N, C-alpha and C positions, 0 to 999 in steps of 0.2 A: 269644490269651488275655484274656476278658473283662475289663476295668478299671473297671467299674460295676456297681453293684445295681442292677439291673431294678426300676420301680416294681410294686406289687402288681397282682394282675390286675382290680381295679375301677377301676384306675386308668389302665388303657389307653385312650387316647382320651380323657383329661380335658383336655387343652388346649381342643379341641374343643368338649366338654361345658360348662367353665366360659365359653368366649366366648358360647355360644349360650342359657345358661341363667343365668348371675349376673348381678347388676344389674338384674334383671327383677322387682321387688316387684310385680306385676300384681295387681289384686284386692281389694288389702289394705296396711293402713297399717302398716308394723314398726318396731320399736324395739330397740335392742340397746345396753347399756351393759356396758363391760368395764372392771374395775378390779384392780389388784393391790396387797396389803396387803406392808406392811415385810418380813414372814416369808416372803413368795414365794408366798402364797394366791393363785389368781387368781379371781374372783368374775364372773360372766357373766350377766346379766339379759336373758331375750329375751321379747318381747312383741309381739304382732298382732291385729289387728282385721279381721276379713271385711269388705269394704265392702257386701257385699249382706245376709246375715243381720246384721252388728253382733258377732257373737260374738267375745270375746275369749280370747286362748290365750295363756299364758306358762310360763315356764321360769327355774329359778334353778339355775345351775350351778356349784359350785365346784370347783377344780383344784387339789392340792399335787403339786410336784415336788421328788424327793430325787434330786439330778444324782448326789450324790456314791454312793449306795445302787442308783441305776437305777430307783428306785421311783415311780409315778405311781398317785394315788388321785385319782377324777373322782365327785362325788356330784351328783345331779339330782333336783329337785322340781319337777314340773309343776302347772298350775292344774286338772289331771284326776285329781289326788292320786296320780300314780303315782312313787314313790320308787326312784332306781338308783344303784346303787353299783358302778362298774369299779376294779380293783387291775389295774395293769401291773407287770412286774418285767424290766427288759431288761438284755442283757449283764451280768447277776449270775452265772449258771449257767454260760454260756457266751458267746462273743461272738457277737454275730449272733443270740442267742436271746431271744426274748420270752416270757412266761408272760401270760395276760390273764385275769381270772375278771369276771365281769359279773353282778350279780343284779339282779332288780326284783321292786315288790311296789305292788300295788294293794289299799289296806286296804278300800277299799269292798266288793268281793265275795271279797277272801281270794285274788287270784290271785298266782302265784309266775311267777318265771322265773329260770333259771341258765343262764349260756353260760361255758364252759370252753375256752379257746382257746390255741395254740402258734404263732407266727409264726419261722421261720429264714430268715436272708437271708447271703448272701455273695456275692463279686463273681461275677455272670453268675447270679445263683439268687434266688428269693424264694417263699418258700412258706409257705399259713397253713392251719389246719386248726382247726376249732370243733366243739363238742360243743352242743346245746341240749338238756339233761337233762329239762326237763320237757314238752316236745312232740316226741313221735316214740317215743325221743330221734332227732333228725335230726343227723347228722354230715355237715358241710361242710368242704370243700377246695379249696385252689387253688393254682395252682403256675405261675410264670412265668420260663422262662429267656431270657438276653439275650447278644449278643456284637456287636459293631462297629455300635451302633444299631439291631439288630434284634431284636426281643422275640416270644416266642410263648407263648401261655400256654393253661391249662385251667382249667375250674371243675367241681363236681359235688356234689349233695348225695343223700345215703343215707339213708333213714328204716328205721332199726333195728327199730323194731317191725314194720312190715309189709313187711321184707326187701324194698323197691323203692328204683331210684335215681330220684327226685323231679325233680331237674333235672339239666341239663348244659349246659355252654356251651364255646366256645373261642374264641379272639382271637388275632390275629397285628398286630405293628405295624412301624413305621420312625420313628425319631426321628432329625432333624438339628437344629442349633444354631437353624435358621431355619423349620424346617419339621416337620410329624410327619404321619402317615398310620396310621389302624388298620382293621381288619377283623374283624366280629362275628358269630357265629353265637349266638343267644340264646334261652331258653326251650326247650330241649332239641332245638337246628336249626328251629325253628322260625319265627324271626324272625331276619333276615340285616340287619346294618350296615355303611355304609363312611363315614369321616369323615377329613377332612382339616384342618389349621391351618398357616397362613403367617404368619410375623413378617414383613411386606415391608419394615418400616423401624422406627426406634426409634418411631415416631410412630403406625405404624397395622399393624391386625392382619385377619386375614381367617379365614376357614372354612367347612364346609359340612358337613354330613350328610344322607345317604339311608337310609330305613329301610324292607325289604321286609318284611311280614307273611305269609307262605304260608298261613295259617288266615282272612285276612280278604277273604273273598269276596264280591263284589256282592250283594246281596241282590233286587235286580232288573233289567231291561233298561236301566233309565234310569241305574242305577248304574254300569254298565260303562264310561260316557263318562270315568267319575274314574280318575285315576294310579292303579296297584296300588303305587306306591313312593312314600314320605312323602318330601319333600327340602326341607330347610330353609339357608339361608345368610345369613350374619352379617360383620359387622365392627366394629370397635373404632378409634378413633382418639381421640389425645390432643391436646387443644387446648393446654394447657399441662401443667405437671408435676404441677398440683392438680385438674384437671380433663380429663373425656373422655366422650365420647358413643358409644353403641351404637346398631346398627341390624341388623334382620333381617327374612326374609321366608320363607315356606313357600311351596309349590306349591297351597294351599288359599285363598291370597289374605289372610292373616293379616301384617300388618306390625306389626313390634314398634320402638319406638323408647326411648332411655332416655338419661339424663344424670345423670352422677355428679360432684359437687362436694365438694372438700375444704374446709370453711370457714375452718378453721384446725386448727391440730395437734391431731389426736385427734376432730375433730368432722367427720363426713362425711353427705352426703344424698342421696340417690337419686332419681330421678323416673324412672318408664316408664309405659308406655302398650302396649298390643294393640289393632289396629285391623283391622277385617274390611272389606277395600276391598270387597269384594262386596256388603256390607250398609252403605255409608257412611250412609244415611238411617234406618237403624234402630238402637236401643241396644243392639248388639252387640260394643260396645268396654270395655275396661277399663281403668283406672288405677290406680297405685299408688305408694305413697311408701315409703321408709326411712331412719331416722336411726340412725347409729353414732357412739358414744361411746366413747373409749377414755382411761384415767388412770393 
């Protein structure tokens, strides 16, 4: 009998994705401020500036959680003037059941969006279903079953208006205390990936990911020399309890380096860069900086 609730389909392979993707704010300067009011309302201000175009984007998000009634209300307003509201009700109607309603409005052109979802999870089972009311409508569903560390899941999207399946995917994985592996078949089985994550010890983590796109055919004879599989490996090393470094490299010769330091409680800074080792004498590199404040 399963003794745990498996992760949602989107989180299969998450340890590897976090290792290779997070803490690399390249090509931009990011700012994040998180505060919590006495009544429990969380405020989150996000801002970023593209280093090349100098364009600035931002978002103001508020979140209120009523733990007693299982209610969560999240509202967001972006610099693009997009307004969104999400209402979640969990474990109120039945244990393991969560209802989700998300709406969006863009006043500049009157565009609206609305999505209704339901998630049900129990030991060994995690399933979600969403309906996008203004687009299609499109019905999306995924399910994951798990036992003894093994997980198996599938995802499908169906356009009700066109009466056609628009996307499907499948994944399998195994998770142990020190490592995790995952296999994915994305984009209607046109893209395949394999990933692994290994916590070697309390200070060192390592991982890698290989992706094969069956539709990415070389355009010329010269392109045939390129590998048909994209491969990326990386590692994370804790210098002490307040700082860590990250490094990753792919088979295209792009090297990523990152350093994250907690300056004090609630203040964190990350510096990162992507360097094309095949073009070291050219301006093909990207640098980035991120500040996170929590209070």
